[in-house]
N, C-alpha and C positions, 0 to 999 in steps of 0.2 A: 507612630512611629513605622506603625506596618501600612504600606497600600494594599489597598485591596485589586490593583491592575491584577494580580497575578489571577484571582479568583474570577476575572472579567476573561480575560483571556480563556482559562480554560475551562468556562462552565457545565459544558456537558461530559467531559471527565471524572468531575465531583473534587473532592477532596486530596490533593497531591502529599501524599508521607514521606515520599523520598525527596532528596533534592540534590546535584550532584551544580556545587555553586560555579561562577563563573570562573575562579582562579584556582579551582579544582583538578586533578586529577587523579584518574582510577584505574588502575589494570587489575582485571580479572575479571571474573564474570559477576553479575548482579540478576538478583533472583527478586523478584518481586511481586507481591501478592495484592499489592493498591496500585493504586498511577505512581508514577513518578518522572521528571521533571532532568533531565542532562543540561544545563548551562556551560558545563566546562568541559575538558578530555576523557574519555571514556574510550580505553584498549578493550577490550574485548567482548564476551558476549551478554547481551542483554537477555530474559526472559521473565515475559510478566505475564499473570494472568490476568490480566484489567489493560490500562491503556500506558503508552508511554510519549511525551514530550523531548522532541531534539527541541533547543531552545534557540534562540537565532545568533547566538556565542556560541550552540554547541558544536560537540566535536565526537563522532561514535566512528573508532575505528574496529566493527566487529557487526557480526549477525545480533539481528532484531527479532525477538519470538512475539510477540503479546494482541492482544484484542482487536485493538485500537493505537495506531500511530498517527503524531501528527510531527514532520518536520516543517521546522523554517531556521535551521541548522544544517548539519553538514551532515550524511554519513556513509563511508568507506563498507561497504557491507548489506547484504541480505536481506531484507524486508519479509516475515511472513506476519501478514495478520488474519485471525477471525473475522473480524467484522469491516474493518474498515482503514487506510491507507491515507492519509493528506498529506500534500506539498502547499509547503505557502511557497507566495513569490518569493522567498529569502533561501527555500528550501532545495536543499543537490543532493542529489543522490547517489552513489556510485555501485550498483547492483542488482540485483533480482528484487522483484517483487509479487508477490503472491496474496492475495487479498480476495474478496467479494465485493468492495466497494474501492472505486480510486477518484479521488481527487486532486486536481494537479490547478494548482495556481497561474494564472499569465508571467510568466518573468520567471516561475520558477524548471529547475536542471533535473534531469533525469539520463543515465546511459545505464542502459542495462535492456532486461526482456521483463517483461507483466505478464503476468498468466490471473485471468477472471476464470470464476466458472459459477455459474449456478443451476445447480439440480434442473429446477425443473425450467428451466430455458434446453439444454439439453435434451430433455427427454422427451420434448414438442418439435426441435431439429428432427430428432429421429421418427417421430409419427409423421414429419411431411413428406422426408424423405421415402416415398414407396417406388420402389425397384420398377412395379408394374407399367407407371405412370409415362417416364422417361422414356420405354423403347418408341413408345406411341407417339410421341411428340419427334422423337427423330425418324419414326417411318415417315411420318407427314411429311418430312422437310423435306427428305429424300424421295418422295413422290412429285411435289412442288417443283422443284427441283430437275427431275426428267421430264416433266412434259414442257419444262420451258425450252426443253434444250430440244 
C-alpha cells in the first residue's frame, strides 16, 4: 500500500514525522523537532531542530530555519541552516541563504545572497595576513621599478 520511495529520497534525514501533502495549504508557524516534508503550500515560517524538505511540488512563502534544508520545490524566503542547504535540479530559492555547507545541483536556481563561514578558515586567513610581510614586498617592487627607469 505504501511505497518506500520517500524513505530512499530522504535516507540521510531519518524518519519524517511531519508531512504537508501536495493538496494541502497551511498558514502560520510550523515548529518541528523531527524532520518535516512540505509537498503543498506553506505560508509562514518554519522552525525545525532537525531537517526540512521542500518537495518538488512544495512551495514555502516564508523563512526556514533548520539544521539541514533540502529544496526540490520553491521557497520565497530566507534559509538558515546550521549544517547544510541543498538545492536539487528542480529547486528554486528567492531569498538569502546562511549555512556551513551549500550544494546546488545543475539546473537549480537561486536569487539572493549566500553566507558561508567556517570558524577554522577565518582563523587561518587571519594568521596568513601578517602586516610585516606586505610592506616589504611592495618596497621591493618600488625599488625595482625605479632602477629600470
